[in-house]
C-alpha positions, 0 to 999 in steps of 0.5 A, a space after each residue: 557343109 564341107 566337112 560333113 562331104 568330107 565325112 559322108 565321103 569317107 564313110 562311102 570311100 571306108 565302105 567301098 574299101 571293106 566290100 572290096 577286102 571282101 570280095 576279093 579273097 572269095 575269089 581268089 579262093 575261087 581261082 584256086 580251087 578251079 586251079 585243084 580241079 584242072 590239075 586233079 583232071 590232068 593228074 588222073 588223064 597221065 595215071 590213064 595214061 601209065 605215066 603215074 611219076 609224072 602225075 604226081 607233082 601235079 596231085 601234090 600242087 593240088 594238095 598245096 593248094 587246097 588241103 582238103 579230104 578228097 586232095 588228100 586222098 588222091 594224093 594217096 592214090 597217086 604215090 601209090 601208084 607211083 610206087 611209094 606206098 609209105 607215103 601213100 599209106 599216110 595221105 590215104 589214111 588222112 582222107 579216110 579220117 574224114 568219113 562224113 566227107 562227100 568225096 570220101 564217102 562217095 570212094 571209101 571202098 577204093 581209098 581203103 583196099 589202096 590203103 590195104 595195099 600199102 600196108 602190105 608192103 610197108 614195115 618198121 625199123 627202130 634204131 637206137 644206141 648212142 651217141 645222143 644227136 648223132 644224125 640218122 640218114 635212112 636211103 639216102 634221106 635224114 630221118 632226125 638223130 639219136 635217139 629217134 622219136 618214133 619207129 621209121 616207117 618204110 618199104 620191105 626189102 633192102 634199107 640202107 641205114 648209115 649213123 655219123 657224128 663229129 667226132 666219130 667213126 660213121 657206121 654205114 650198113 644195109 638191112 633187109 626188111 620183110 613187110 609187116 616187120 618190126 625190126 629194132 637196130 642199136 648202133 655204137 659209135 665209137 670216137 675217133 682217136 683224133 678228128 682234126 688230121 683222121 678221116 672218119 671210118 667208112 667200115 662198120 667194122 669199127 663200129 658196134 652195131 646190133 640188130 635184134 633179129 639174126 637175118 639183118 645182114 651187113 655190107 661193108 661197102 657204103 653206099 651213097 644212093 637210096 636204095 628203097 627196096 630190092 628189084 622185085 619188091 619194086 615189080 611187086 608194088 608196082 604191079 599192085 600199084 597199077 590197081 590204084 583207082 583212078 578217082 574222076 574229079 567229074 562231079 557227075 561220075 563221083 557224085 560230088 566235085 570240090 566245087 571252085 563256084 563255092 568261092 565264086 557263091 560266097 562272093 555273090 551274097 557278099 555283093 547281094 549284101 553290099 547292094 542292099 547296104 548301097 541302096 539303103 544308104 542311097 534311099 536314106 540320103 535322098 531322104 534327107 535331100 528331099 527334108 533339106 529341100 523342104 526346110 530349104 522352100 521354107 525359110 528360101 529362095 534363089 536370087 536372080 543370079 541362082 544364090 540362095 537367100 532368105 524370103 522372109 517367111 522364116 525371120 531368124 534364118 539367115 543367108 548363110 544358112 539358107 546357103 547352107 541348107 542348099 550345099 547340104 541338099 545337093 550334096 545328100 542328092 549326090 552322095 543318093 545318086 552314087 548309093 543307087 547306082 553303087 547298088 544297082 552295079 552290086 546288084 548285077 554284079 551278085 546276079 553274074 555271079 550267083 549264075 556262074 556259081 550255079 552248079 552244072 547239070 549232068 547229061 539229060 538232068 533237067 531243071 527243078 525244085 528239090 526239096 527235103 526234111 529238115 529240123 527247121 522243117 522243109 528245105 527246098 533249092 531249084 535246079 536250073 
């Protein structure tokens, strides 16, 4: 009897653990989605106030929490508004790569226009030369080692390039690039005679540098701070970036939201399924308890002291058999009550989650039943 109770107890505990683990993940996802919505809303508010650079970290955080076409597109718009067309191009292109996504489809025109403006500020620079493995730094940021795997995408204007390697002189120069231009820069570093005592030279006269376009200019002064473009190019980018569209996170305005309640809706269905399982287990155990009651009444009874004893109707039944039947009946009855209680609690939880995850209605929208034709027939849903 004790062993049977332990088996049922372990089964109930295992089922409860599985249900809890399955429910926690969607709820956490729902909370993360709510954080994303808050970040996007706050970022758009800062952009409306003209603080594009202050808004950019919020969109970056939103994209880290949920890498969706929507958050990637929002990040690209924010980067363009902040004067970073290179990263804006990458993220806008990534968002537009999912044209079927509802948010992308609803805002496709604005995304494509901003992407075109971003590409209008970008040029390409190929850097090659010797020695292999030399570190390449552009505008204060390490971009790789020679030979670079692909051309660098940079903002047109002045760009600082430095190439260095242990035991070689350092080549440091700036190069003026025109938006839309593709330039090749070939660098040949000279070895330092005594690397133990002679410091590496910063003067470009100690290394051979060659570009494929004659208009590239060089400066003998190495710059330690990054220079993305000249002040005029900066003002041009800021002027076009100011027109980068603001896309609201309001579902009523855009026709689509990333739906923080989607995780709650999943949790609601899981809770409902778990409620059915728990209630089904309660019914099964109740049936088993009734069967044990019938067996006990046919072969056993209770003594004046309340102990189960044979009633003599079935000679083969012993006092131990009666005790086992009685204990099994009590255990099944107890666990059936537990199943019903758990099922009721899960059903209530499912109801709350379904209510919480219902999409908000737009102003003036009335409750209605919507039906659309599908491959399987007709699909209907209620909007409350």
